[in-house]
N, CA and C atoms as an extended XYZ file, in Angstrom:
492
Properties=species:S:1:pos:R:3:atomname:S:1:resname:S:1:resid:I:1 pbc="F F F"
N         0.812       -1.199        0.000 N   UNK     1
C         0.000        0.000        0.000 CA  UNK     1
C         0.853        1.259        0.000 C   UNK     1
N         1.930        1.234        0.776 N   UNK     2
C         2.805        2.390        0.887 CA  UNK     2
C         3.459        2.724       -0.457 C   UNK     2
N         3.848        1.739       -1.214 N   UNK     3
C         4.479        1.946       -2.516 CA  UNK     3
C         3.465        2.516       -3.502 C   UNK     3
N         2.245        2.056       -3.501 N   UNK     4
C         1.251        2.558       -4.450 CA  UNK     4
C         0.916        4.020       -4.196 C   UNK     4
N         1.008        4.500       -2.958 N   UNK     5
C         0.799        5.927       -2.681 CA  UNK     5
C         1.895        6.774       -3.315 C   UNK     5
N         3.114        6.278       -3.305 N   UNK     6
C         4.206        7.010       -3.945 CA  UNK     6
C         3.959        7.175       -5.444 C   UNK     6
N         3.374        6.146       -6.056 N   UNK     7
C         3.068        6.217       -7.474 CA  UNK     7
C         2.016        7.279       -7.781 C   UNK     7
N         1.180        7.628       -6.829 N   UNK     8
C         0.169        8.665       -7.012 CA  UNK     8
C         0.681       10.049       -6.624 C   UNK     8
N         1.435       10.131       -5.547 N   UNK     9
C         1.886       11.426       -5.018 CA  UNK     9
C         2.975       12.029       -5.888 C   UNK     9
N         3.955       11.246       -6.289 N   UNK    10
C         5.088       11.782       -7.063 CA  UNK    10
C         4.623       12.336       -8.410 C   UNK    10
N         3.831       11.621       -9.228 N   UNK    11
C         3.364       12.219      -10.487 CA  UNK    11
C         2.516       13.469      -10.267 C   UNK    11
N         1.690       13.482       -9.213 N   UNK    12
C         0.880       14.672       -8.932 CA  UNK    12
C         1.765       15.858       -8.589 C   UNK    12
N         2.820       15.617       -7.818 N   UNK    13
C         3.744       16.680       -7.468 CA  UNK    13
C         4.460       17.215       -8.715 C   UNK    13
N         4.904       16.321       -9.572 N   UNK    14
C         5.617       16.726      -10.792 CA  UNK    14
C         4.700       17.523      -11.710 C   UNK    14
N         3.486       17.040      -11.928 N   UNK    15
C         2.553       17.755      -12.801 CA  UNK    15
C         2.139       19.091      -12.208 C   UNK    15
N         1.981       19.153      -10.908 N   UNK    16
C         1.599       20.404      -10.258 CA  UNK    16
C         2.685       21.454      -10.329 C   UNK    16
N         3.927       21.037      -10.396 N   UNK    17
C         5.021       22.008      -10.439 CA  UNK    17
C         5.323       22.498      -11.849 C   UNK    17
N         4.637       21.951      -12.839 N   UNK    18
C         4.870       22.362      -14.223 CA  UNK    18
C         4.084       23.603      -14.604 C   UNK    18
N         3.265       24.133      -13.738 N   UNK    19
C         2.447       25.307      -14.059 CA  UNK    19
C         3.277       26.551      -14.262 C   UNK    19
N         2.702       27.526      -14.932 N   UNK    20
C         3.336       28.807      -15.215 CA  UNK    20
C         2.942       29.800      -14.135 C   UNK    20
N         3.885       30.527      -13.500 N   UNK    21
C         3.505       31.486      -12.474 CA  UNK    21
C         2.490       32.487      -13.008 C   UNK    21
N         1.462       32.756      -12.217 N   UNK    22
C         0.441       33.709      -12.636 CA  UNK    22
C        -0.634       33.061      -13.487 C   UNK    22
N        -0.422       31.807      -13.910 N   UNK    23
C        -1.432       31.087      -14.674 CA  UNK    23
C        -1.609       31.543      -16.098 C   UNK    23
N        -0.707       32.345      -16.634 N   UNK    24
C        -0.839       32.811      -18.020 CA  UNK    24
C         0.105       32.042      -18.911 C   UNK    24
N        -0.378       31.681      -20.078 N   UNK    25
C         0.489       31.037      -21.055 CA  UNK    25
C         1.136       32.108      -21.917 C   UNK    25
N         2.135       31.710      -22.697 N   UNK    26
C         2.822       32.677      -23.562 CA  UNK    26
C         1.866       33.290      -24.563 C   UNK    26
N         0.858       32.517      -25.000 N   UNK    27
C        -0.075       33.060      -25.986 CA  UNK    27
C        -1.017       34.097      -25.385 C   UNK    27
N        -1.134       34.134      -24.032 N   UNK    28
C        -1.994       35.118      -23.375 CA  UNK    28
C        -1.319       36.472      -23.234 C   UNK    28
N        -0.031       36.559      -23.516 N   UNK    29
C         0.708       37.784      -23.228 CA  UNK    29
C         0.393       38.928      -24.172 C   UNK    29
N        -0.208       38.676      -25.322 N   UNK    30
C        -0.526       39.751      -26.251 CA  UNK    30
C        -2.011       39.786      -26.522 C   UNK    30
N        -2.621       40.945      -26.361 N   UNK    31
C        -4.045       41.118      -26.591 CA  UNK    31
C        -4.275       41.288      -28.086 C   UNK    31
N        -4.877       40.263      -28.717 N   UNK    32
C        -5.136       40.344      -30.153 CA  UNK    32
C        -6.578       40.728      -30.445 C   UNK    32
N        -7.377       40.943      -29.397 N   UNK    33
C        -8.770       41.314      -29.634 CA  UNK    33
C        -8.898       42.738      -30.133 C   UNK    33
N        -7.915       43.573      -29.847 N   UNK    34
C        -7.934       44.957      -30.290 CA  UNK    34
C        -6.707       45.195      -31.160 C   UNK    34
N        -6.860       45.247      -32.494 N   UNK    35
C        -5.706       45.389      -33.382 CA  UNK    35
C        -4.857       46.621      -33.081 C   UNK    35
N        -5.432       47.661      -32.511 N   UNK    36
C        -4.639       48.857      -32.233 CA  UNK    36
C        -3.656       48.620      -31.100 C   UNK    36
N        -3.844       47.552      -30.303 N   UNK    37
C        -2.933       47.244      -29.221 CA  UNK    37
C        -1.827       46.297      -29.650 C   UNK    37
N        -1.878       45.767      -30.860 N   UNK    38
C        -0.870       44.822      -31.310 CA  UNK    38
C         0.445       45.543      -31.581 C   UNK    38
N         1.550       44.826      -31.398 N   UNK    39
C         2.869       45.414      -31.545 CA  UNK    39
C         3.223       45.703      -32.996 C   UNK    39
N         3.969       46.764      -33.200 N   UNK    40
C         4.660       47.075      -34.447 CA  UNK    40
C         3.882       46.753      -35.718 C   UNK    40
N         2.789       47.417      -35.942 N   UNK    41
C         2.038       47.219      -37.167 CA  UNK    41
C         2.675       48.064      -38.266 C   UNK    41
N         3.126       47.401      -39.311 N   UNK    42
C         3.770       48.093      -40.421 CA  UNK    42
C         2.767       48.236      -41.554 C   UNK    42
N         2.416       49.444      -41.900 N   UNK    43
C         1.462       49.698      -42.968 CA  UNK    43
C         2.202       50.358      -44.110 C   UNK    43
N         1.988       49.858      -45.324 N   UNK    44
C         2.747       50.398      -46.435 CA  UNK    44
C         1.892       50.521      -47.678 C   UNK    44
N         2.035       51.649      -48.331 N   UNK    45
C         1.470       51.811      -49.665 CA  UNK    45
C         2.591       52.164      -50.626 C   UNK    45
N         3.810       51.827      -50.277 N   UNK    46
C         4.931       52.082      -51.157 CA  UNK    46
C         6.137       52.651      -50.445 C   UNK    46
N         6.032       52.955      -49.168 N   UNK    47
C         7.187       53.450      -48.422 CA  UNK    47
C         7.351       52.627      -47.165 C   UNK    47
N         8.564       52.609      -46.620 N   UNK    48
C         8.832       51.852      -45.405 CA  UNK    48
C         8.226       52.554      -44.204 C   UNK    48
N         7.769       51.769      -43.224 N   UNK    49
C         7.218       52.392      -42.031 CA  UNK    49
C         8.355       52.947      -41.186 C   UNK    49
N         8.164       54.073      -40.499 N   UNK    50
C         9.246       54.685      -39.751 CA  UNK    50
C         9.689       53.868      -38.547 C   UNK    50
N         8.807       53.065      -37.952 N   UNK    51
C         9.159       52.336      -36.737 CA  UNK    51
C        10.124       51.187      -37.018 C   UNK    51
N         9.859       50.398      -38.023 N   UNK    52
C        10.665       49.212      -38.240 CA  UNK    52
C        11.327       49.135      -39.588 C   UNK    52
N        11.020       50.051      -40.470 N   UNK    53
C        11.610       50.083      -41.808 CA  UNK    53
C        11.387       48.796      -42.587 C   UNK    53
N        10.212       48.220      -42.419 N   UNK    54
C         9.825       47.041      -43.179 CA  UNK    54
C         8.601       47.433      -43.993 C   UNK    54
N         8.654       47.200      -45.297 N   UNK    55
C         7.564       47.655      -46.164 CA  UNK    55
C         7.085       46.533      -47.070 C   UNK    55
N         5.813       46.610      -47.422 N   UNK    56
C         5.249       45.696      -48.415 CA  UNK    56
C         4.501       46.543      -49.433 C   UNK    56
N         4.749       46.301      -50.702 N   UNK    57
C         4.068       47.023      -51.780 CA  UNK    57
C         3.418       46.019      -52.719 C   UNK    57
N         2.417       46.498      -53.462 N   UNK    58
C         1.734       45.652      -54.424 CA  UNK    58
C         1.703       46.359      -55.776 C   UNK    58
N         1.920       45.584      -56.842 N   UNK    59
C         1.848       46.091      -58.211 CA  UNK    59
C         0.993       45.116      -59.005 C   UNK    59
N        -0.040       45.572      -59.668 N   UNK    60
C        -0.476       46.960      -59.792 CA  UNK    60
C        -1.198       47.422      -58.521 C   UNK    60
N        -1.213       48.718      -58.326 N   UNK    61
C        -1.890       49.303      -57.171 CA  UNK    61
C        -3.350       49.600      -57.481 C   UNK    61
N        -3.753       49.458      -58.745 N   UNK    62
C        -5.147       49.686      -59.142 CA  UNK    62
C        -5.530       48.682      -60.229 C   UNK    62
N        -6.734       48.162      -60.102 N   UNK    63
C        -7.295       47.236      -61.085 CA  UNK    63
C        -8.590       47.827      -61.607 C   UNK    63
N        -8.923       47.535      -62.833 N   UNK    64
C       -10.255       47.838      -63.371 CA  UNK    64
C       -11.194       46.747      -62.856 C   UNK    64
N       -12.449       47.093      -62.604 N   UNK    65
C       -13.420       46.106      -62.147 CA  UNK    65
C       -13.457       44.944      -63.137 C   UNK    65
N       -13.472       43.738      -62.630 N   UNK    66
C       -13.502       42.552      -63.484 CA  UNK    66
C       -12.134       42.057      -63.915 C   UNK    66
N       -11.053       42.772      -63.575 N   UNK    67
C        -9.714       42.345      -63.990 CA  UNK    67
C        -8.808       41.990      -62.819 C   UNK    67
N        -9.340       41.939      -61.616 N   UNK    68
C        -8.511       41.618      -60.446 CA  UNK    68
C        -8.019       40.185      -60.578 C   UNK    68
N        -6.729       39.995      -60.375 N   UNK    69
C        -6.146       38.658      -60.510 CA  UNK    69
C        -4.742       38.623      -59.961 C   UNK    69
N        -3.788       38.349      -60.841 N   UNK    70
C        -2.388       38.250      -60.437 CA  UNK    70
C        -1.831       39.613      -60.048 C   UNK    70
N        -1.004       39.615      -59.009 N   UNK    71
C        -0.315       40.828      -58.558 CA  UNK    71
C         1.052       40.424      -58.026 C   UNK    71
N         1.942       41.387      -57.925 N   UNK    72
C         3.270       41.146      -57.366 CA  UNK    72
C         3.383       41.878      -56.042 C   UNK    72
N         3.759       41.135      -54.997 N   UNK    73
C         4.056       41.732      -53.698 CA  UNK    73
C         5.565       41.830      -53.560 C   UNK    73
N         6.027       42.938      -53.018 N   UNK    74
C         7.441       43.093      -52.701 CA  UNK    74
C         7.555       43.455      -51.236 C   UNK    74
N         8.337       42.670      -50.510 N   UNK    75
C         8.624       42.975      -49.109 CA  UNK    75
C        10.065       43.433      -49.048 C   UNK    75
N        10.274       44.596      -48.435 N   UNK    76
C        11.605       45.182      -48.295 CA  UNK    76
C        11.938       45.279      -46.817 C   UNK    76
N        13.101       44.774      -46.457 N   UNK    77
C        13.535       44.788      -45.063 CA  UNK    77
C        14.696       45.760      -44.889 C   UNK    77
N        14.402       46.940      -44.377 N   UNK    78
C        15.449       47.903      -44.048 CA  UNK    78
C        15.670       47.969      -42.539 C   UNK    78
N        15.181       46.968      -41.816 N   UNK    79
C        15.381       46.885      -40.373 CA  UNK    79
C        16.768       46.310      -40.088 C   UNK    79
N        17.127       46.273      -38.823 N   UNK    80
C        18.453       45.800      -38.429 CA  UNK    80
C        18.540       44.285      -38.304 C   UNK    80
N        17.398       43.582      -38.351 N   UNK    81
C        17.433       42.137      -38.198 CA  UNK    81
C        16.611       41.438      -39.270 C   UNK    81
N        16.873       40.148      -39.432 N   UNK    82
C        16.155       39.349      -40.412 CA  UNK    82
C        14.680       39.260      -40.023 C   UNK    82
N        13.817       39.239      -41.031 N   UNK    83
C        12.396       39.001      -40.795 CA  UNK    83
C        12.013       37.668      -41.428 C   UNK    83
N        10.983       37.058      -40.886 N   UNK    84
C        10.464       35.826      -41.459 CA  UNK    84
C         8.966       35.990      -41.689 C   UNK    84
N         8.473       35.308      -42.718 N   UNK    85
C         7.054       35.354      -43.041 CA  UNK    85
C         6.716       34.106      -43.847 C   UNK    85
N         5.442       33.790      -43.897 N   UNK    86
C         4.982       32.628      -44.649 CA  UNK    86
C         4.297       33.042      -45.929 C   UNK    86
N         3.731       32.062      -46.617 N   UNK    87
C         3.004       32.321      -47.851 CA  UNK    87
C         1.613       32.924      -47.630 C   UNK    87
N         0.918       32.612      -46.529 N   UNK    88
C        -0.465       33.099      -46.379 CA  UNK    88
C        -0.592       34.623      -46.396 C   UNK    88
N        -1.698       35.072      -46.962 N   UNK    89
C        -2.081       36.479      -46.942 CA  UNK    89
C        -3.595       36.523      -46.942 C   UNK    89
N        -4.129       37.652      -46.599 N   UNK    90
C        -5.574       37.832      -46.634 CA  UNK    90
C        -5.875       39.212      -47.189 C   UNK    90
N        -7.119       39.439      -47.534 N   UNK    91
C        -7.515       40.704      -48.141 CA  UNK    91
C        -8.687       41.269      -47.357 C   UNK    91
N        -8.672       42.600      -47.189 N   UNK    92
C        -9.767       43.308      -46.531 CA  UNK    92
C       -10.245       44.431      -47.438 C   UNK    92
N       -11.514       44.794      -47.268 N   UNK    93
C       -12.171       45.836      -48.047 CA  UNK    93
C       -12.523       46.991      -47.109 C   UNK    93
N       -12.295       48.228      -47.566 N   UNK    94
C       -12.651       49.391      -46.764 CA  UNK    94
C       -14.121       49.723      -46.983 C   UNK    94
N       -14.905       49.572      -45.919 N   UNK    95
C       -16.329       49.871      -45.963 CA  UNK    95
C       -16.556       51.103      -45.093 C   UNK    95
N       -16.568       52.280      -45.725 N   UNK    96
C       -16.710       53.559      -45.007 CA  UNK    96
C       -15.658       53.726      -43.919 C   UNK    96
N       -14.429       53.348      -44.221 N   UNK    97
C       -13.324       53.517      -43.283 CA  UNK    97
C       -13.101       52.346      -42.342 C   UNK    97
N       -13.998       51.380      -42.327 N   UNK    98
C       -13.831       50.177      -41.506 CA  UNK    98
C       -13.368       49.032      -42.395 C   UNK    98
N       -12.297       48.363      -41.992 N   UNK    99
C       -11.762       47.266      -42.792 CA  UNK    99
C       -12.516       45.980      -42.471 C   UNK    99
N       -13.066       45.354      -43.519 N   UNK   100
C       -13.801       44.109      -43.394 CA  UNK   100
C       -13.133       43.053      -44.257 C   UNK   100
N       -13.048       41.825      -43.744 N   UNK   101
C       -12.334       40.790      -44.505 CA  UNK   101
C       -13.113       40.359      -45.734 C   UNK   101
N       -12.370       40.048      -46.764 N   UNK   102
C       -12.931       39.471      -47.981 CA  UNK   102
C       -13.001       37.969      -47.716 C   UNK   102
N       -14.210       37.436      -47.592 N   UNK   103
C       -14.400       36.050      -47.164 CA  UNK   103
C       -13.900       35.025      -48.173 C   UNK   103
N       -13.604       35.446      -49.371 N   UNK   104
C       -13.056       34.553      -50.386 CA  UNK   104
C       -11.857       33.779      -49.846 C   UNK   104
N       -11.025       34.433      -49.018 N   UNK   105
C        -9.777       33.823      -48.564 CA  UNK   105
C        -9.959       32.906      -47.357 C   UNK   105
N       -11.182       32.793      -46.832 N   UNK   106
C       -11.440       31.875      -45.721 CA  UNK   106
C       -11.243       30.425      -46.125 C   UNK   106
N       -11.486       30.096      -47.378 N   UNK   107
C       -11.390       28.703      -47.824 CA  UNK   107
C       -10.167       28.440      -48.695 C   UNK   107
N        -9.234       29.368      -48.745 N   UNK   108
C        -8.018       29.190      -49.535 CA  UNK   108
C        -6.939       28.573      -48.648 C   UNK   108
N        -6.269       27.546      -49.149 N   UNK   109
C        -5.160       26.957      -48.392 CA  UNK   109
C        -3.840       27.399      -49.017 C   UNK   109
N        -2.835       27.548      -48.161 N   UNK   110
C        -1.520       28.009      -48.586 CA  UNK   110
C        -0.471       26.963      -48.242 C   UNK   110
N         0.639       26.999      -48.952 N   UNK   111
C         1.772       26.145      -48.648 CA  UNK   111
C         2.368       26.599      -47.325 C   UNK   111
N         2.693       25.657      -46.456 N   UNK   112
C         3.292       25.986      -45.158 CA  UNK   112
C         4.802       26.123      -45.345 C   UNK   112
N         5.212       27.294      -45.797 N   UNK   113
C         6.613       27.542      -46.089 CA  UNK   113
C         7.034       28.845      -45.420 C   UNK   113
N         8.187       28.848      -44.790 N   UNK   114
C         8.687       30.065      -44.152 CA  UNK   114
C         9.780       30.680      -45.022 C   UNK   114
N         9.743       32.005      -45.143 N   UNK   115
C        10.748       32.742      -45.904 CA  UNK   115
C        11.507       33.646      -44.944 C   UNK   115
N        12.800       33.739      -45.109 N   UNK   116
C        13.626       34.664      -44.337 CA  UNK   116
C        14.120       35.767      -45.254 C   UNK   116
N        14.154       36.993      -44.713 N   UNK   117
C        14.601       38.134      -45.504 CA  UNK   117
C        15.606       38.929      -44.682 C   UNK   117
N        16.846       38.943      -45.154 N   UNK   118
C        17.943       39.605      -44.431 CA  UNK   118
C        17.801       41.122      -44.489 C   UNK   118
N        18.424       41.825      -43.545 N   UNK   119
C        18.401       43.292      -43.568 CA  UNK   119
C        18.961       43.834      -44.879 C   UNK   119
N        18.310       44.868      -45.414 N   UNK   120
C        18.754       45.497      -46.649 CA  UNK   120
C        18.322       44.774      -47.913 C   UNK   120
N        17.540       43.721      -47.789 N   UNK   121
C        17.128       42.926      -48.955 CA  UNK   121
C        15.637       43.087      -49.220 C   UNK   121
N        15.235       42.732      -50.441 N   UNK   122
C        13.831       42.720      -50.849 CA  UNK   122
C        13.518       41.374      -51.475 C   UNK   122
N        12.267       40.970      -51.381 N   UNK   123
C        11.831       39.746      -52.038 CA  UNK   123
C        10.509       40.030      -52.731 C   UNK   123
N        10.410       39.602      -53.978 N   UNK   124
C         9.205       39.799      -54.779 CA  UNK   124
C         8.601       38.434      -55.081 C   UNK   124
N         7.283       38.354      -55.000 N   UNK   125
C         6.620       37.116      -55.357 CA  UNK   125
C         5.218       37.411      -55.867 C   UNK   125
N         4.690       36.484      -56.639 N   UNK   126
C         3.369       36.643      -57.237 CA  UNK   126
C         2.298       36.094      -56.305 C   UNK   126
N         1.149       36.775      -56.302 N   UNK   127
C        -0.008       36.293      -55.564 CA  UNK   127
C        -1.216       36.330      -56.487 C   UNK   127
N        -2.216       35.552      -56.150 N   UNK   128
C        -3.454       35.528      -56.919 CA  UNK   128
C        -4.564       36.103      -56.054 C   UNK   128
N        -5.059       37.253      -56.420 N   UNK   129
C        -6.140       37.891      -55.675 CA  UNK   129
C        -7.506       37.329      -56.072 C   UNK   129
N        -7.515       36.382      -56.991 N   UNK   130
C        -8.757       35.783      -57.461 CA  UNK   130
C        -8.574       34.259      -57.525 C   UNK   130
N        -8.260       33.586      -56.395 N   UNK   131
C        -8.057       32.129      -56.457 CA  UNK   131
C        -9.337       31.366      -56.788 C   UNK   131
N       -10.470       32.003      -56.537 N   UNK   132
C       -11.790       31.481      -56.904 CA  UNK   132
C       -12.597       32.674      -57.390 C   UNK   132
N       -13.646       32.436      -58.161 N   UNK   133
C       -14.436       33.581      -58.639 CA  UNK   133
C       -14.940       34.448      -57.481 C   UNK   133
N       -14.729       35.748      -57.610 N   UNK   134
C       -15.169       36.708      -56.605 CA  UNK   134
C       -15.423       38.038      -57.298 C   UNK   134
N       -16.479       38.698      -56.917 N   UNK   135
C       -16.847       39.975      -57.518 CA  UNK   135
C       -16.293       41.117      -56.669 C   UNK   135
N       -15.092       41.591      -57.023 N   UNK   136
C       -14.508       42.740      -56.323 CA  UNK   136
C       -15.287       43.992      -56.708 C   UNK   136
N       -15.901       44.628      -55.754 N   UNK   137
C       -16.632       45.881      -55.986 CA  UNK   137
C       -15.624       47.026      -56.055 C   UNK   137
N       -15.934       48.113      -56.765 N   UNK   138
C       -15.031       49.264      -56.769 CA  UNK   138
C       -14.812       49.773      -55.338 C   UNK   138
N       -13.575       50.118      -55.036 N   UNK   139
C       -13.233       50.619      -53.711 CA  UNK   139
C       -11.788       50.341      -53.374 C   UNK   139
N       -11.473       50.504      -52.097 N   UNK   140
C       -10.106       50.337      -51.621 CA  UNK   140
C        -9.992       49.016      -50.855 C   UNK   140
N        -8.910       48.290      -51.130 N   UNK   141
C        -8.633       47.003      -50.507 CA  UNK   141
C        -7.218       47.027      -49.950 C   UNK   141
N        -6.954       46.100      -49.023 N   UNK   142
C        -5.579       45.944      -48.563 CA  UNK   142
C        -5.254       44.475      -48.392 C   UNK   142
N        -4.006       44.166      -48.667 N   UNK   143
C        -3.474       42.824      -48.494 CA  UNK   143
C        -2.746       42.822      -47.159 C   UNK   143
N        -2.971       41.818      -46.342 N   UNK   144
C        -2.316       41.708      -45.042 CA  UNK   144
C        -1.465       40.451      -45.017 C   UNK   144
N        -0.288       40.583      -44.435 N   UNK   145
C         0.631       39.450      -44.328 CA  UNK   145
C         1.305       39.538      -42.970 C   UNK   145
N         1.311       38.428      -42.242 N   UNK   146
C         1.959       38.386      -40.939 CA  UNK   146
C         3.441       38.076      -41.115 C   UNK   146
N         4.261       38.745      -40.314 N   UNK   147
C         5.703       38.529      -40.346 CA  UNK   147
C         6.222       38.588      -38.924 C   UNK   147
N         7.498       38.279      -38.773 N   UNK   148
C         8.118       38.330      -37.462 CA  UNK   148
C         9.550       38.824      -37.608 C   UNK   148
N         9.944       39.736      -36.719 N   UNK   149
C        11.318       40.235      -36.647 CA  UNK   149
C        11.808       39.940      -35.239 C   UNK   149
N        12.659       38.938      -35.097 N   UNK   150
C        13.059       38.504      -33.760 CA  UNK   150
C        11.831       37.959      -33.040 C   UNK   150
N        11.526       38.530      -31.883 N   UNK   151
C        10.350       38.117      -31.114 CA  UNK   151
C         9.124       38.973      -31.421 C   UNK   151
N         9.285       40.026      -32.228 N   UNK   152
C         8.187       40.950      -32.519 CA  UNK   152
C         7.335       40.453      -33.672 C   UNK   152
N         6.017       40.426      -33.448 N   UNK   153
C         5.084       40.089      -34.520 CA  UNK   153
C         4.715       41.366      -35.249 C   UNK   153
N         4.701       41.292      -36.572 N   UNK   154
C         4.451       42.459      -37.415 CA  UNK   154
C         3.349       42.104      -38.402 C   UNK   154
N         2.493       43.058      -38.681 N   UNK   155
C         1.491       42.868      -39.731 CA  UNK   155
C         1.820       43.846      -40.847 C   UNK   155
N         2.140       43.308      -42.012 N   UNK   156
C         2.442       44.129      -43.179 CA  UNK   156
C         1.176       44.312      -43.991 C   UNK   156
N         0.998       45.488      -44.563 N   UNK   157
C        -0.158       45.731      -45.421 CA  UNK   157
C         0.280       46.475      -46.676 C   UNK   157
N        -0.464       46.246      -47.732 N   UNK   158
C        -0.284       46.979      -48.984 CA  UNK   158
C        -1.675       47.252      -49.539 C   UNK   158
N        -1.911       48.473      -49.948 N   UNK   159
C        -3.238       48.894      -50.396 CA  UNK   159
C        -3.321       48.891      -51.918 C   UNK   159
N        -4.469       48.408      -52.413 N   UNK   160
C        -4.766       48.510      -53.847 CA  UNK   160
C        -6.220       48.917      -53.990 C   UNK   160
N        -6.563       49.376      -55.180 N   UNK   161
C        -7.948       49.794      -55.405 CA  UNK   161
C        -8.524       49.095      -56.633 C   UNK   161
N        -9.844       49.040      -56.640 N   UNK   162
C       -10.579       48.524      -57.797 CA  UNK   162
C       -11.427       49.666      -58.293 C   UNK   162
N       -11.240       49.995      -59.571 N   UNK   163
C       -11.949       51.128      -60.179 CA  UNK   163
C       -13.004       50.635      -61.143 C   UNK   163
N       -14.001       51.511      -61.426 N   UNK   164
C       -15.088       51.179      -62.377 CA  UNK   164
C       -14.537       50.755      -63.720 C   UNK   164
């Protein structure tokens, strides 16, 4: 009986000591419910952001209605450290100044590939803004891409428009 108690007490002690002080996990440390509170948001329409000097641009910056499709994204890293990012991106539409997601990209799957970009370098790649049929209405849109510089999470954006 005495030995079987040790088998219960020791694992309970070990598991109990594995907790994180304060009860918060690493994922709880950043409030993502309010985008304005997120760290280092880099917004670009063709110039590097002053905080981190990381920029994303899109060409063409304007499409005629009915012609939205292939585009080229360029990410430029003028920061002091390497940045990493994946293939996924999403698109949002400006509805009277409020950005709303384009639901077309909810069902798009991307290759799980990480890219590294050294300081002072740029990388250009093609994206498809029309992976499935979608009726882009005239207005302003932005492409969003998540990146990371060291431990800092960054959201890169590039704005394009759809004209009549």
